[in-house]
N, C-alpha and C positions, 0 to 999 in steps of 0.2 A: 212729270211736270213739264208743260209745254209753254211756248212764248205767250199764248193767249192767256192762259191761266195766271201766268206771271204778271201780265199788264193788268189784268182785272183786279189783282190783289195789291199791287205795289204801291200805289199812291198813298194810302193811309199810313203804311209802314215807313215810307220815305219821309213823309210829313212828320210823323212821330220822331224819327231821328233828327230831322232838322230842328224841330222844336226842343229837343234835348240839348242841341248845341247852341241854339239861338233863342233862348227863352223870352228875351225882351228885345235886344239888339245886338249886333256885332259892333261892340264899342271901339274896337281898334280900327276896323275899317271906316265907320262913320267918323272917327276922329281925324282922318286924313283925306277923306273924300266926301265932299258935302253934297254932291249931285250926280246926275247921270253922266258917265263918260264910257263910250264905247271902247271895249278892250278886246285883246286877243291873247291866248295862251295856249301852250302846246302840251299834250299829254305824252309823256316819254316813258318807255319801258326801261327799267334798270336791271332786269335780269331775264334770262330765258324762261319761257314758260308757255302756258295757255291762257289766252285772254277770255274772259267771261264777265258778263254783266254790263256790257256797254250801254244797252238801253236804260238800265237802272241809273248808271252813271249820269247820262244825258238828262234823264227824267228829273233828277235831283236839282239841276240847274234851271230846267224848264218851269219847275214849281215856284222858283224865286224871281224868274225874269222872263217875261213874254217876248222879249226881243232876241232870246238865246238861240244860237244856232251852232251846229256842230259837224264838222267834216271828218269822217272816220276813214282810216286807211287799213283797217282790219275789221273782222267780224267775229262774233263769239265762236269759239272752237278752234280759232286759228293759232298756230304756233307763232310766237313772237320772240324776238331777240333783244338782248341788252343794247340799248342805245337807239332803238327803233322808234320812229315818230308813229304814234297810234292815232292821234286825232289832233286837230286844231279846233278850238273853242272860240266863239266870239259872243259878245253880249255886254251887258252893264258890268263894269269892272267891280262894282260893289257886290253883286251876285257871284261873280266868278271867285271873288275872295271868300265870301261867306259860306258859299256851298262846297268849297274845295275839300275840306277835311271829311264831310259826310259823304261826299260823292266817291273819294278815293277810298274810304273805309269799305264801302260796298264793293267796289271794283276789285281792290286788292284781295279782300276776303273770297269773293266768288272765283277769282282767277286762281287763287291759291288751291282752293278745293278742286277746281277743274284740272289744274296741273298734277296734283297728287292722284287724283282718280285716273287721269290718263296714264300715269306711271304703272299703276296697278293693273289697269285694263290691258295695257300691252303685255303684262305677264300672262294673261289669260288667253291670248290669241292662239288659235289652233286647238283649243280644248272645247269641251261641251259645257264647262262651268261658266255661269254668268255672274258678274259682280253687282252687289246691291248695297245701297246705303242702309241707315237705321234712322230711328227717331232721336238719336243722340245729336241733336242740333242746338245751335244757340237760340234761346228763347226770342220770338219774334222774328227770326231770321230763317225759318224753315223753308219758305217758298223760294228764297234767294239760294240757300245752300243746296236744296234738292235739284233745282234747276242747274246749278253748277256741276252737280254729279252727273246729270244727264249730258251736259256739254262735254264733260271729260271722258265720256264713253261708258259710264256706268248705267245702272238702272235703279229705279226707286222701289223700295220696299213700301211698307205702309206709310201713307202721308200722315194719318193720325189715328186715333182709337177708334174712329167710326169706319175706317177702310176695310177691316178684316178681322177675323178671330184669331188671336194668338194666345194660346194658353201657356202661360209661363209657371215657373215653380210655385209661385204664391196663389195663382189661380187653381193649380192642382191641389195645393194644400187646402185651400178654402173649400174645394168641392169634395175632398175626401179621397182623391186618387185620380189617376188618369182616365180610368174607364168611366168614372162618374162625370168628370169634367167634359169629356168628349160627348157623352150621351146628352148632358144638359145643354151643351152648345148646339148639337144637331137639333134639339127640340126647339131652342129659342131662335136660332138664326135662319134666315131664308136659305132655301135649298141652293140657291146660286152661289152662296158663299162658301169658300173652302176653309177648313179648319186646320190651323197649324198648331203643333204641339212641340214645346221645348223640352228635350230630354238631355240627361247628363251622363247616362251609361247605357250599356247594352240592354239591360233588363228593362229600363224605362222605354228604350227603343221598341222592344218587343211588345210591351204593354200598349204603346201608342199605335203600333201597326195593328194589333188585334182589335183595338177599340174603333178602328176605322179613320184614323187621322188622314187628312189628304196631303199634308206636308209635315215632315218631321225635321225639326231643327236640332242638329247635333251641336250642343253648346259646350265649348271648352273641353272637348274630348280629345284624346290623344289621336295621332294620325292612324295608328294601327286600329284603334277601336272605331274610328270614323269609317275606315275601310271595311271593317268587319260588319258596321251597321249598314253601310250602303248594300253589301252582299246580302245581308238578312232582309232588307226591304225588297230588294229584287224588282224594283220598278213599280211596286204596288203603291207607293207614295212618292211624291216629290222630296227631295232631300236638300236641306240647307245647313251649311256649316257657319258657325259664329263663335267669336270670342278670340280676341288678341290676333286678328288677321293682320299681317303686315307684309311688306314687299319682300322681307327676308324668308317668311315661312310659307307664302302663298303657293309656290310651286309644289311643295310637298302635299298641300291640300288638294290640289288639282288631281294628283295622282290617286286620290280616294274615290274618284268618280262621282262627287256630289254635283247636284244640278245647280246649286246656287252657293255663292259665299258672300255673307254680308259683313260689312266692316264699319264700325262706328268711327274709325279713325278717319275715314274720308271726310267727315264734317268736324269731328272734334279735335283733331290733331294736325290737319294740314296747315303748314305754314302760309302766310300770305305772299302774293307775288308782289315785288317791289315796283311800284309805279309812282309817277310824280308829275305834277303841273309845273312847267318851267317857262321862262321867258315871257312873263306877263308884261304886256305894253299897250299903249293906246293904239286903237285901230282907226284907219281912215274911213270916212263914210258915215 
């Protein structure tokens, strides 16, 4: 997920989020401000972390106010500290108030994911193993959450079901076995696409290898079995580990020698980074 792709897809999703929060009007703001007043407000960081989603944050206000401007003092991927001034926003006070919660929701969520990803990515430094996300994302937030993973130092697995062939337990069951599933996938898909097979034990790993899988995912296997599986595969296929990957157990996983480790926790369990808009006031000019 890159910045250009993010920008191409962001507007419709940001508009949808704004429409959810402002279905008719912001009655609180309109009750106390009857017309245009130029205002200024500060974006303050309330805890240490990695900032991510600044362009999405700003775009939220731009969609509400053609006069909006923002001066940033950090960029996506930067480490930020509690109390740090991240940006100064200027524009129609009504837009600053109405867009505040939606803009912060995006920024806090994306920054939280980037922060948690950076923590795990740091634990992989010096090893051959690469960190990946999964499709366990918030509905309609995938482009933002996968961008945040990249910003935090991780990599993106499949973006969607059209991106690659991954044969999981139910695909294998539907096909009648690993051999049949891989054969069918090879016949159906383009030769440029790799075929990944999810396995749960060493016997399934052997079957996937003999069937010609390009990538073998070791799902919820013990560390000792993963190590045995990597040795069995011997470089004839790429290896991926998945299932309950955390900061606490990732070092043990690295020792197995797997090529990739994928973690749904990057997107489904990362806490937000606490950020706030403060000191709203009328601005001169």
